[in-house]
N, C-alpha and C positions, 0 to 999 in steps of 0.2 A: 770388244765387239761381239755381238751375238751372231753366230754363224747360222744357226738353225733353231726355229721355234715351232713346235707343233702344239696346237691348242685344241683340246676337246675333240680329238680325232675319233670318228666312229666309222666302222667298216664291217660289212658282212659279205661273205661270198654267197651268190644266189642259191637259195634253198638251204642255207646253213644258218646256225645260230651266229649272232654277231661275234667277231673276233676282237674288235676294238670297241670299247664302250666309254669313250671319253678320256683317251690317253693324251697326256700333255707332257712335253719335254723341252728342255732348252740346252743347247750346246754352245759354249763360249769359245772364242779363239784360244788355242793352246790347251783346252780342257781335254781330259781323258775320262771317259765315262763308259761303264759296262751296263748292258741290259741283260738281266737274267729272267728266267721263267721257263715253265715246262714246254716240251715240244708242242707245237700247234697253238701256242699262246698268242702268236701274231707278231713276233719279233721281225721276221723277214718281211712281212707285210708292211710293217711300220717303216722299214728302210725304203721299200719300193714307193710308198706314199710320199716320203720325204723328198724323193727325186722325181716325183711326177710319173712314175711308171705304173702307178695305180691311182685311181681317184677316190678319195674318201667319200662316204655317204654324207658326212657332216664334219665340221671343224675346219680350221685354217692352218695352212703351211706358210710360214714366213721364213725366207732365207735372205741373209745379208740385208736385213731391214726392209725387205719388200714382200708383200703378200703375193703368193704364187697360186694362180688358179687354173690357167689353161696351158696346153702343151708348150706354146711359145715362151711362156714365163719360165719354164723349167730348163730351156736350153742352156742358159747361163749357169743355172744351179749345177747341172751335170758336168759343166766344164770346171767348176770351182770346188765341187765335192766329189771325191772318187769313191765308187762302191766296189768292194772286192766281194764277188758273189760266193755263195757257199760251194758251188761246183765250178771248178776252173774251166770245164768244158763248155759252160755257158758263156765264157768270156773270150776264149781263145779260138780264133777262126781263120787265121792266115796260115799259109804253108810253113813259114819258118818263124822262129822266135824274134829275129830282127824285124820282120815285116809286121808282126803283131804289135811290137812296141812302137814302131814308127807310125802305125795307123792313126793313133790319137793325135800326135803332133801334126801330121799331114792334114788331118781333118780340121785342125785349128788354123790351117792356112800357112803353116811353116813350109819353107822350101825343102827339097829332098836333102840337100846338104845339112840344113839345120836339124831335120828329123833324124838323119843318120848320126849327127853329133850327139843328139839326145839319147839315142840308142846306146852309143858307146859309153856316155857318161853314166846313165842309169845302171847298165850292166856292170860297169866298173865299180860304182858305189856299192852295188849289192854283191860284188864278187861273183858274178855270173857270166863273165865275158866268154867263158868256155862253151856256153850254150847258144851263143849268138846265131850260128848258122844251122842249128839243129832243127829237125822236123818237129813241129809243136806236138802233134798227136802221138809221137813216139817217146815223149818225155815220161819220166816216172810221175806219180801223183804229187810227190813233194816238189819236184822240179817245176811242174805245172803251176803249183800254188805260188812259188816264188816268182815265176814269170808273169803270172796274173798281177801280182803286186807291182812288178816292174812296168807293166802296161799302164797301170793307173798312175804311178809316180811320174811317168813320162809326160803326163798332162799337167804336172805341177799344181795339183789341187791344194786348196787351203784346209781341207778336212778330209778324213777318211772314214768311211763306214765299212766295218769289217764283219762279215757274216760267217761265223765259224771258220776263222782263218787257219786253225790247226788241224782241220779235217784231213785225214790221209797223210799226215806228216809223222815221220819217225822222230825219235828223241833229238837226234842231231839237227835235223831240219827245223824242228820246232824251236830249239835253242837259237838257231841262226835267225829265224824269223823274228823272234823276240828281241834279239840284239839289234836287228835292222829297224824294227818299229820303234823301239825305245829311243833310238837316236834321231828320230824324225821330229821336225818342228810342228807338224800338223796336229790340229785337234783330231781326236779319235773317238768314235762311237763304236763300241765293241759288243758283238754277241758271241759268246763262247761258252761251251759246256765244260771248259777246262778251268777249274778254280785256281790252279797255280798260275796259269797264263794270265787270267783276269787280274789276280792279285799283283802280278809283276808289271803289267802294262797299264791297266785302267782300274785301280782299286776302288774309286768312287762308283757305287752301284745303285741302280734303280731296278725294281722288280716289276715285270709285267705279269699281273695276275688279275683274272676276271675282267680283262679288257682295259685295265687301267694301269698306270705306272705309279708304283708306291715308293 
């Protein structure tokens, strides 16, 4: 099954040269794919367009076999495709780790008991149960990164978009993250400046250059 298909995506920020000039991409179920390219090439922009957080100037976004155009079309997409932002502070906003992880399942209409069971399961799977009652903004950069992943996995997505997931991670946490991600069943679209991490997790690579994917 094709999870995500971007066709001839074009995008420019107002007053700037185009970032994307006909970028096309396809992600299949279970596939692991890296996007490389210099800073400012438009990799994060592409992720945001894929989830309807930004609107392309031209081109089409198709997710799970349906073309997605307006905000309402993307609600389902954001439930089924999880985005791990480059900066964990953009994603974590509840007082404690448990509340942050429960937020997604509660939003999907799960009961409080179901949401708490999901919190326990996800934290246990990631070996992060010791962080459950910690104050989110007092966590280290590495801990925040792993908790961010936990908040996304609690939604049980079918694919993950990872934007520089090793940022601010020391060697130990990076190895831990790689171990966790390698064991997941989800399709993964990865943006990372870390060649060893890319090679280990998502060796198939496309390059974003001059607004296109090569």
